MARLUMBA-496698 format. One line per field, with one value per residue: residue number from 1; y, x, z of N, C-alpha, C in turn. Coordinates in Angstrom, 3 decimals. Atoms other than C-alpha are relative to their C-alpha. Last residue first. Layout:
BEGIN
n: NUM ...
n_c2: Y ...
n_c1: X ...
n_c3: Z ...
ca_c2: Y ...
ca_c1: X ...
ca_c3: Z ...
c_c2: Y ...
c_c1: X ...
c_c3: Z ...
end
This chain:
BEGIN
n: 247 246 245 244 243 242 241 240 239 238 237 236 235 234 233 232 231 230 229 228 227 226 225 224 223 222 221 220 219 218 217 216 215 214 213 212 211 210 209 208 207 206 205 204 203 202 201 200 199 198 197 196 195 194 193 192 191 190 189 188 187 186 185 184 183 182 181 180 179 178 177 176 175 174 173 172 171 170 169 168 167 166 165 164 163 162 161 160 159 158 157 156 155 154 153 152 151 150 149 148 147 146 145 144 143 142 141 140 139 138 137 136 135 134 133 132 131 130 129 128 127 126 125 124 123 122 121 120 119 118 117 116 115 114 113 112 111 110 109 108 107 106 105 104 103 102 101 100 99 98 97 96 95 94 93 92 91 90 89 88 87 86 85 84 83 82 81 80 79 78 77 76 75 74 73 72 71 70 69 68 67 66 65 64 63 62 61 60 59 58 57 56 55 54 53 52 51 50 49 48 47 46 45 44 43 42 41 40 39 38 37 36 35 34 33 32 31 30 29 28 27 26 25 24 23 22 21 20 19 18 17 16 15 14 13 12 11 10 9 8 7 6 5 4 3 2 1
n_c2: 0.283 0.773 1.039 0.265 1.198 0.084 1.356 0.039 0.989 1.077 -0.573 -0.498 -1.013 0.294 -0.542 -0.732 -0.414 -1.008 -0.216 -1.350 -0.668 -0.909 0.677 0.702 -0.977 -0.797 0.867 0.166 -1.269 -0.024 1.034 -0.518 -0.139 0.305 1.026 1.182 0.691 0.746 -0.702 0.827 -0.602 0.918 -0.741 -0.472 1.170 0.449 -0.979 0.169 1.280 -0.251 -0.817 0.825 0.348 -0.903 0.430 -1.126 0.205 0.787 -0.139 0.889 1.382 0.415 0.468 -0.766 -1.432 -0.368 -0.088 -1.183 0.153 -0.836 -0.965 -0.354 -1.166 -0.022 -1.239 -0.096 -0.905 -1.005 0.426 -0.683 0.952 1.156 -0.389 0.564 1.458 0.654 -0.345 0.613 1.442 0.250 -0.362 1.034 1.234 -0.143 -0.355 -1.341 -0.851 0.541 -0.866 -0.188 -1.219 0.077 -1.214 -1.064 -0.669 -1.451 -0.346 -1.232 0.103 -0.714 0.431 1.426 0.214 -0.633 0.814 1.249 -0.288 -0.227 1.282 0.832 -0.551 0.354 1.463 0.460 1.356 -0.101 -0.043 -1.225 0.057 -0.798 0.539 -0.862 0.906 -0.767 -0.636 1.069 0.299 1.206 0.570 0.176 0.286 -1.051 0.151 0.397 0.217 0.478 -0.980 0.153 -1.061 0.586 -1.011 0.600 -0.191 1.159 1.266 0.857 -0.859 -0.276 1.297 0.397 -0.869 0.338 1.311 -0.247 -0.773 0.650 0.737 -0.342 0.166 -0.877 -0.018 -1.196 0.105 -1.225 0.326 -0.618 0.883 0.986 1.320 0.183 1.274 1.071 0.316 1.459 0.691 -0.490 0.301 1.449 0.301 -0.457 0.816 0.667 -0.295 -0.400 1.035 0.164 -1.110 -1.010 -1.227 0.313 0.371 1.126 -0.166 -1.447 -0.626 -0.378 -1.444 -0.357 -0.770 0.908 1.045 -0.564 -0.428 1.232 0.514 -0.878 0.340 -0.601 -1.264 -1.115 -0.063 -1.369 -0.371 -1.410 -0.114 0.602 -0.998 0.530 -0.279 -1.046 0.057 -1.154 0.348 1.318 -0.078 -0.779 0.895 0.953 -0.711 -0.256 1.283 0.317 -0.922 0.443 1.186 1.162 0.561
n_c1: 1.184 1.055 0.584 1.348 0.519 1.442 0.442 1.455 0.436 0.664 0.951 -0.616 -1.042 -1.158 -1.233 -0.927 -1.200 -0.756 -1.332 -0.551 0.627 -0.935 -0.746 0.856 0.869 -0.824 -0.416 1.193 0.196 -0.948 0.431 1.119 1.250 1.074 -0.455 -0.358 -1.238 -0.525 -1.021 -0.691 0.103 0.833 1.220 0.553 0.544 1.191 1.068 0.470 0.711 1.293 0.772 0.501 -0.976 0.108 1.056 0.936 1.172 -0.356 1.298 0.954 -0.370 0.541 -1.060 -1.240 0.302 0.348 -1.195 0.029 0.981 -0.531 -1.049 -0.815 -0.858 -0.856 -0.488 -1.428 -0.628 0.929 0.981 -0.098 -0.598 0.893 1.029 -0.242 -0.116 1.131 1.200 -0.065 0.185 1.403 0.810 -0.182 0.663 1.440 0.524 0.583 -0.724 -0.674 -1.182 -0.611 -0.803 -0.716 -0.636 0.481 -1.015 -0.108 0.390 0.777 1.384 0.118 -0.998 0.173 1.275 -0.053 -0.902 0.709 1.042 -0.661 -0.566 1.107 0.449 -0.996 -0.013 1.146 0.206 0.826 1.414 0.467 1.043 -0.452 0.332 -0.387 0.026 -0.103 1.288 0.991 0.738 0.817 0.395 -1.109 0.543 -0.382 -1.438 -0.231 -1.438 -0.536 -0.889 -0.061 -0.628 -0.270 -0.173 -0.742 0.248 0.786 -0.629 1.181 1.045 -0.308 0.085 1.392 0.574 -0.649 0.546 1.316 -0.113 0.702 -0.934 -1.411 -0.663 -1.157 -0.347 -0.771 -0.620 -0.330 -0.778 0.318 -0.553 0.867 -0.279 -1.349 -0.499 0.901 -0.218 -0.008 1.046 1.323 0.256 0.180 1.269 1.109 0.161 1.306 0.740 1.367 0.769 1.401 0.827 -0.035 -0.504 -1.021 -1.301 -0.420 -1.375 -0.205 -0.280 1.280 0.204 1.110 -0.415 -0.179 -0.975 -1.358 -0.291 -0.229 -1.322 -1.001 -0.125 1.049 -0.324 0.523 1.458 0.387 0.883 -0.135 -0.550 0.908 0.450 1.129 -0.099 0.871 -0.006 -0.573 -1.329 -0.007 0.643 -0.909 -1.114 0.514 0.127 -1.347 -0.518 0.742 -0.468 -1.334 0.159 -0.617 -1.166
n_c3: -0.801 0.647 -0.847 0.485 -0.625 -0.232 -0.311 -0.105 -0.995 0.727 0.955 1.228 -0.199 -0.823 0.574 -0.862 0.733 -0.739 0.566 -0.089 -1.150 -0.680 -1.061 -0.957 -0.659 -0.908 -1.107 -0.842 -0.693 -1.118 -0.945 -0.803 0.744 -0.946 -0.937 0.797 -0.355 1.144 0.779 0.986 1.327 0.801 0.316 -1.275 -0.689 0.715 -0.246 -1.371 -0.069 0.628 -0.943 -1.102 -1.025 -1.142 -0.913 0.075 0.842 1.186 0.687 -0.663 0.310 1.290 0.893 -0.092 0.048 1.384 0.856 0.853 1.071 1.090 -0.322 1.169 -0.215 1.182 0.609 0.274 -0.979 -0.513 -0.996 -1.288 -0.944 -0.135 -0.976 -1.331 -0.075 0.646 -0.748 -1.331 0.155 0.336 -1.175 -1.018 0.435 -0.052 1.317 -0.030 0.957 1.179 0.026 1.315 0.124 1.276 0.517 -0.888 -0.817 0.207 1.373 -0.018 -0.478 -1.276 -0.984 -0.280 -0.693 -1.319 -0.821 -0.303 -0.990 -1.289 -0.430 -0.480 -1.281 -1.004 -0.109 -0.789 0.500 1.195 -0.388 0.640 1.026 1.124 1.317 1.116 1.148 1.248 0.280 0.180 -1.226 0.011 -1.283 -0.939 -1.325 -0.958 -0.249 -1.396 -0.159 1.269 0.623 1.453 0.783 1.311 1.040 1.097 1.429 0.440 -0.406 -0.101 -0.562 -1.400 -0.676 -0.241 -1.030 -1.267 -0.387 -0.596 -1.243 -1.097 -0.853 0.190 -1.301 0.103 1.417 0.350 1.318 0.729 1.189 1.284 1.019 0.614 -0.556 -0.549 0.531 -0.446 -1.425 -0.189 0.745 -0.371 -1.416 -0.169 0.664 -0.851 -1.209 0.035 -1.221 0.331 0.673 -0.342 0.456 -1.047 0.615 0.998 -0.556 0.829 0.474 0.035 -1.294 -0.594 0.193 0.894 1.180 1.138 -0.309 -0.005 1.373 0.765 -0.396 0.605 1.421 0.818 0.662 -0.792 0.068 0.336 -1.119 -0.366 -1.351 -0.979 -0.971 -0.758 -1.435 -0.517 -1.456 -0.688 -0.507 -0.642 -1.317 -0.850 -0.344 -0.982 -1.270 -0.516 -0.478 -1.217 -1.042 -0.417 -0.860 0.640 -0.682
ca_c2: 0.182 0.613 3.382 5.325 6.796 9.364 10.507 13.547 14.374 16.183 19.535 17.730 17.266 15.473 16.672 14.567 13.238 11.291 9.448 7.982 5.007 3.815 0.814 2.298 4.857 2.201 -0.177 2.617 3.508 -0.164 -0.270 3.045 1.837 2.557 2.329 4.282 6.847 9.486 10.511 9.605 11.788 10.138 13.153 10.958 9.150 12.447 13.810 10.636 10.726 14.406 13.662 10.821 12.926 12.903 10.812 11.112 8.609 8.766 11.561 10.294 11.783 15.104 15.503 17.568 16.472 12.927 12.850 13.589 10.083 10.179 7.311 5.624 3.815 1.431 0.967 -1.844 -1.433 -4.412 -6.232 -5.068 -7.473 -5.555 -2.437 -4.294 -3.800 -0.231 1.173 -0.652 0.315 3.959 4.178 2.268 4.489 7.691 6.626 6.645 3.543 1.712 2.904 1.499 0.235 -2.282 -2.812 -5.362 -7.713 -10.030 -13.794 -15.524 -19.037 -18.465 -21.019 -20.575 -16.788 -16.447 -18.946 -17.178 -13.846 -15.196 -16.620 -13.437 -11.367 -13.615 -13.379 -9.666 -8.768 -5.038 -5.675 -6.782 -9.447 -10.370 -11.650 -11.170 -12.616 -10.905 -12.520 -15.033 -12.108 -10.999 -7.682 -6.192 -6.269 -4.596 -7.784 -7.600 -5.610 -5.628 -5.396 -7.054 -7.431 -9.474 -8.451 -10.645 -8.736 -9.650 -7.394 -4.379 -1.885 -4.488 -5.915 -2.370 -1.249 -4.230 -3.674 0.016 -0.833 -3.611 -2.491 -1.523 -2.380 -1.266 -2.708 -3.528 -5.967 -6.174 -8.953 -8.297 -9.985 -7.046 -5.279 -1.915 -2.114 0.581 2.943 2.760 6.301 8.048 5.987 6.038 9.809 10.402 8.270 9.931 12.430 12.388 12.373 15.382 14.817 12.607 10.717 7.152 8.210 9.991 12.202 12.504 8.857 7.580 7.673 4.253 3.418 0.597 2.779 5.810 3.916 2.255 5.574 6.979 3.954 4.510 2.078 -0.551 -3.413 -2.751 -5.775 -7.062 -10.871 -11.262 -8.756 -11.033 -9.032 -10.521 -12.469 -12.573 -16.028 -15.754 -12.023 -12.445 -15.207 -12.945 -10.176 -12.545 -13.775 -10.195 -9.318 -12.449 -11.590 -8.069 -5.639
ca_c1: -18.711 -15.164 -12.914 -10.745 -7.676 -5.815 -2.197 -0.455 3.234 4.274 5.083 6.651 5.577 2.269 -1.106 -4.132 -7.245 -10.036 -12.583 -15.708 -18.071 -17.197 -19.335 -22.156 -20.007 -17.387 -19.977 -21.482 -18.032 -17.467 -20.633 -19.727 -16.310 -13.099 -10.179 -11.116 -12.902 -15.608 -17.195 -20.234 -21.097 -21.748 -20.289 -17.632 -17.029 -16.655 -14.283 -12.174 -11.898 -10.944 -8.164 -6.995 -6.667 -8.972 -7.564 -5.167 -2.533 1.036 0.500 3.426 5.943 4.090 4.837 2.751 -0.838 0.295 2.069 -1.257 -1.758 1.485 0.200 -3.114 -4.729 -7.671 -9.051 -11.186 -14.640 -15.806 -12.736 -10.946 -10.556 -12.957 -10.871 -8.041 -9.133 -10.437 -7.950 -5.014 -5.987 -6.440 -3.078 -1.388 -2.801 -1.864 1.718 2.524 4.714 3.570 2.685 -0.833 -1.756 -4.559 -5.728 -8.136 -7.570 -10.270 -10.713 -9.194 -7.938 -4.185 -3.362 -6.532 -6.526 -2.842 -3.065 -6.111 -4.314 -1.237 -3.320 -5.355 -2.169 -0.772 -3.918 -4.336 -0.831 -1.056 0.185 3.572 4.618 7.367 5.624 6.852 5.240 5.973 4.758 7.593 9.931 12.469 14.050 16.093 13.845 15.550 15.451 11.669 11.277 7.692 6.377 3.564 3.986 1.697 1.760 0.372 -0.624 -0.929 1.853 0.655 3.454 6.179 4.744 4.040 7.643 9.024 6.504 7.494 11.165 10.578 13.220 10.707 7.246 4.962 1.518 1.170 -1.602 -2.345 -4.071 -5.307 -5.535 -6.291 -3.845 -3.529 -6.690 -8.580 -5.614 -5.756 -6.752 -4.750 -1.578 -1.633 -2.150 0.550 3.074 2.596 5.415 6.643 10.254 12.414 16.091 18.804 19.038 18.697 16.916 13.973 12.710 8.960 8.577 6.922 10.366 11.006 14.449 13.847 14.438 12.630 9.449 9.629 10.050 7.112 4.987 5.692 7.963 6.658 7.036 10.727 12.489 13.908 13.924 11.573 13.527 15.662 17.865 18.132 20.772 19.758 19.142 15.400 15.475 17.994 15.810 12.752 14.680 15.737 12.150 10.888 13.611 12.831 9.129 9.855 7.479
ca_c3: 4.598 3.336 4.608 2.138 3.811 1.726 1.713 0.247 0.654 -2.560 -0.952 1.988 5.598 5.154 3.862 4.739 2.993 4.686 2.542 4.094 3.990 0.494 -0.424 -2.493 -4.306 -5.026 -6.492 -8.598 -9.927 -10.704 -12.820 -14.405 -15.567 -13.666 -16.105 -19.270 -17.125 -17.618 -14.348 -12.259 -9.256 -5.923 -4.063 -2.411 -5.699 -7.527 -4.903 -5.018 -8.812 -8.667 -6.161 -8.412 -11.551 -14.548 -17.371 -20.305 -19.236 -17.900 -15.410 -13.304 -15.758 -15.595 -11.911 -9.496 -10.129 -11.025 -7.635 -5.935 -4.562 -2.589 -0.451 -1.157 1.765 1.409 4.901 6.330 7.848 5.718 4.396 1.244 -1.681 -3.940 -3.316 -5.090 -8.702 -8.926 -6.419 -7.953 -11.510 -10.579 -8.826 -11.653 -14.418 -12.584 -11.987 -8.266 -8.881 -5.763 -2.281 -2.324 1.139 1.617 5.183 6.624 3.701 2.367 1.890 4.913 5.557 5.285 2.587 0.542 0.762 -0.103 -2.975 -4.409 -4.146 -5.941 -8.794 -9.062 -9.291 -12.021 -14.151 -13.469 -14.687 -13.999 -10.451 -11.805 -9.330 -6.882 -3.782 -0.206 2.906 6.228 9.467 9.905 9.381 6.789 5.910 3.051 -0.035 -3.011 -5.144 -4.692 -7.898 -9.194 -5.659 -3.730 0.035 2.273 5.925 8.696 11.782 15.451 16.767 14.740 15.380 14.905 11.666 10.508 10.947 9.023 6.228 6.177 5.700 3.174 0.682 -2.058 -0.688 -3.519 -2.906 0.779 1.690 5.404 7.315 10.824 14.219 16.490 18.764 17.003 14.885 16.824 16.447 12.648 11.710 14.413 14.086 10.278 10.207 12.814 10.926 7.523 8.058 4.459 5.584 6.340 5.719 7.199 3.884 5.168 8.359 6.745 9.557 10.115 9.151 5.948 4.297 5.830 7.231 9.705 12.765 11.343 10.476 13.899 15.715 13.737 14.624 18.302 20.137 22.540 20.037 19.502 20.948 17.636 17.694 14.719 12.630 10.461 8.104 4.622 2.730 -0.920 -2.397 -2.928 -3.617 -6.452 -7.926 -7.804 -9.535 -12.320 -12.831 -13.085 -15.579 -17.649 -17.716 -19.050 -17.334
c_c2: -1.482 -0.246 -0.670 -1.174 -0.162 -1.373 0.002 -1.451 0.081 -1.125 -1.079 0.505 0.688 1.128 -0.273 0.473 0.851 0.262 1.133 0.035 1.431 0.700 0.851 -0.542 -0.650 1.023 0.792 -0.861 -0.091 1.308 -0.016 -1.018 0.396 0.217 -0.428 -1.161 -1.219 -0.628 -0.902 0.852 -0.829 0.584 -0.812 0.709 0.409 -1.190 -0.426 0.956 -0.176 -1.255 0.313 0.816 -0.690 -0.528 1.042 -0.371 1.253 -0.354 -0.698 0.090 -1.011 -1.462 -0.569 -0.338 0.809 1.462 0.311 0.184 1.219 0.026 0.767 1.072 0.231 1.308 -0.293 1.314 0.081 0.759 1.156 -0.445 0.608 -0.986 -1.137 0.402 -0.517 -1.511 -0.755 0.247 -0.684 -1.489 -0.344 0.282 -1.082 -1.300 -0.005 0.504 1.472 1.066 -0.436 1.030 0.043 1.340 -0.311 1.350 1.089 0.573 1.485 0.411 1.351 0.100 0.599 -0.464 -1.462 -0.321 0.545 -0.911 -1.277 0.237 0.130 -1.353 -0.852 0.486 -0.446 -1.510 -0.657 -1.353 0.141 0.064 1.398 -0.111 0.969 -0.687 0.834 -0.981 0.892 0.567 -1.121 -0.215 -1.312 -0.809 -0.405 -0.354 1.056 -0.242 -0.332 -0.299 -0.603 1.082 -0.361 1.128 -0.677 1.020 -0.933 0.068 -1.256 -1.411 -0.757 0.818 0.123 -1.308 -0.424 0.823 -0.431 -1.311 0.214 0.756 -0.673 -0.842 0.397 0.035 1.030 -0.130 1.315 -0.364 1.253 -0.493 0.551 -0.886 -1.097 -1.428 -0.438 -1.381 -1.147 -0.428 -1.475 -0.804 0.401 -0.313 -1.495 -0.313 0.385 -0.746 -0.617 0.340 0.501 -1.165 -0.222 1.281 1.141 1.245 -0.126 -0.318 -1.259 0.359 1.510 0.748 0.451 1.511 0.317 0.726 -0.884 -1.101 0.520 0.312 -1.260 -0.462 0.885 -0.391 0.514 1.354 1.154 0.222 1.449 0.340 1.442 0.114 -0.604 0.987 -0.533 0.120 1.188 -0.198 1.149 -0.292 -1.319 0.083 0.710 -0.979 -0.939 0.684 0.183 -1.297 -0.289 0.875 -0.486 -1.196 -1.237
c_c1: -0.089 -1.155 -1.160 -0.555 -1.457 -0.339 -1.506 -0.417 -1.510 -0.444 -0.749 -1.056 0.471 1.003 1.145 1.221 0.870 1.322 0.658 1.380 0.488 -0.751 1.084 0.765 -0.830 -0.842 0.798 0.326 -1.189 -0.089 0.897 -0.507 -1.149 -1.341 -1.104 0.407 0.198 1.340 0.477 0.963 0.811 -0.305 -0.981 -1.333 -0.680 -0.644 -1.297 -1.141 -0.602 -0.870 -1.383 -0.837 -0.654 0.863 -0.123 -1.242 -0.858 -1.183 0.125 -1.401 -0.896 0.315 -0.596 1.010 1.287 -0.419 -0.358 1.289 -0.093 -0.953 0.418 0.992 0.848 0.774 0.828 0.348 1.515 0.657 -0.936 -1.142 0.190 0.500 -0.986 -1.044 0.020 0.015 -1.213 -1.281 -0.036 -0.279 -1.466 -0.823 0.086 -0.715 -1.522 -0.385 -0.399 0.653 0.873 1.116 0.625 0.691 0.630 0.574 -0.648 1.056 0.110 -0.254 -0.671 -1.428 -0.252 0.932 -0.182 -1.262 0.095 0.841 -0.742 -1.037 0.649 0.487 -1.117 -0.429 0.952 0.029 -1.107 -0.266 -0.927 -1.502 -0.265 -0.990 0.475 -0.263 0.158 0.139 0.022 -1.369 -0.986 -0.620 -0.762 -0.362 1.110 -0.340 0.504 1.485 0.327 1.492 0.564 0.922 0.036 0.462 0.445 0.048 0.833 -0.328 -0.742 0.473 -1.308 -1.111 0.374 -0.102 -1.427 -0.591 0.579 -0.655 -1.358 0.022 -0.639 0.890 1.460 0.748 1.097 0.443 0.704 0.593 0.161 0.929 -0.411 0.760 -0.905 0.292 1.294 0.450 -0.876 0.137 -0.132 -1.114 -1.410 -0.409 -0.319 -1.350 -1.236 -0.321 -1.388 -0.827 -1.407 -0.595 -1.425 -0.709 0.138 0.605 1.086 1.453 0.395 1.402 0.154 0.191 -1.383 -0.128 -1.096 0.301 0.280 1.048 1.436 0.299 0.348 1.415 1.045 0.210 -1.194 0.269 -0.607 -1.502 -0.452 -1.008 0.213 0.500 -0.840 -0.394 -1.248 0.127 -0.778 -0.057 0.681 1.335 0.130 -0.565 0.977 1.078 -0.499 -0.059 1.382 0.509 -0.684 0.528 1.355 -0.025 0.471
c_c3: 0.322 0.971 -0.695 0.816 -0.432 0.592 0.231 0.201 0.184 0.933 -0.778 -0.977 -1.270 0.010 0.966 -0.793 0.910 -0.714 0.783 -0.625 0.132 1.129 0.650 1.198 1.105 0.759 1.035 1.213 0.953 0.780 1.225 1.012 0.931 -0.714 0.962 0.899 -0.888 0.374 -1.128 -0.830 -0.979 -1.380 -0.838 -0.216 1.302 0.681 -0.677 0.324 1.385 0.014 -0.557 0.972 1.195 1.143 1.097 0.791 0.015 -0.893 -1.353 -0.623 0.709 -0.304 -1.286 -1.091 -0.126 -0.158 -1.456 -0.817 -0.925 -1.189 -1.251 0.416 -1.241 0.060 -1.244 -0.688 -0.164 1.155 0.360 0.908 1.385 1.047 0.246 1.039 1.441 0.217 -0.545 0.776 1.365 -0.127 -0.248 1.250 1.067 -0.355 0.060 -1.390 0.083 -0.858 -1.169 0.124 -1.389 -0.191 -1.350 -0.404 0.859 0.946 -0.324 -1.449 0.245 0.524 1.370 1.118 0.398 0.796 1.424 0.881 0.398 1.091 1.367 0.506 0.589 1.378 1.105 0.228 0.831 -0.647 -1.206 0.235 -0.556 -1.138 -1.079 -1.342 -1.272 -1.152 -1.240 -0.347 -0.309 1.379 -0.178 1.243 0.971 1.441 0.981 0.293 1.450 0.096 -1.274 -0.549 -1.483 -0.920 -1.286 -1.125 -0.867 -1.489 -0.443 0.337 0.203 0.669 1.480 0.772 0.337 1.142 1.348 0.422 0.659 1.309 1.197 0.922 -0.009 1.318 -0.202 -1.452 -0.293 -1.352 -0.844 -1.099 -1.365 -0.978 -0.566 0.452 0.673 -0.469 0.496 1.456 0.395 -0.676 0.404 1.446 0.113 -0.621 0.798 1.301 0.033 1.244 -0.273 -0.788 0.509 -0.449 1.005 -0.633 -1.065 0.333 -0.756 -0.473 -0.145 1.326 0.474 -0.129 -0.993 -1.315 -1.215 0.156 -0.102 -1.460 -0.794 0.348 -0.668 -1.460 -0.796 -0.646 0.804 0.055 -0.160 1.102 0.441 1.436 1.123 1.089 0.693 1.520 0.540 1.512 0.754 0.668 0.750 1.415 0.934 0.450 1.098 1.364 0.639 0.615 1.328 1.125 0.504 0.951 -0.747
end
């Protein structure tokens, strides 16, 4: 990512007029209704295009029902216009949501519980600086939920999982949306590497694999700290989501 382009996008975000959602009286709505209302393609119907959405709502609702009213911290990697962040902040009334995206100029919503950071997640130095600032300012050290809905490129999915899983709270969930895009689309298979579904199967079966991104030490860590992996198929042919629970 060109540093000037990232800086320009961050400036656009800073001065862009955004929609405040703190006064929206929507806390009694289902997660699918919230996804639809704010325009997320995670809903059963994607409002902006009036077509089928991924239909991830039911999986989120079922997996995360025990967190509904708890004080939680969510990291969303790949937030685009902020539709899902807006929905999550209404569905989880005691949540803080931290959004990482390389292009935050698209972000449309604002809330006292949504914190937006323009960053290239491959820039470890910058990411670590932001994370340290978040933890120091907000007095916590791990996220309860980490959602990867970023580029869907194979290298980015693997990097995110390998790097950010360390920042996941015990009993927290690492969620990867559209994790099989590299299976379906050659342009997302941007490196020569086994695919994400194969990585997950190997970790679940405690079987080491060859990887230029997740070394054996990190594979052992993941094997030791993954409690379970649940995989679901959504509405569309490329709608695949997994929930990785940490021990």
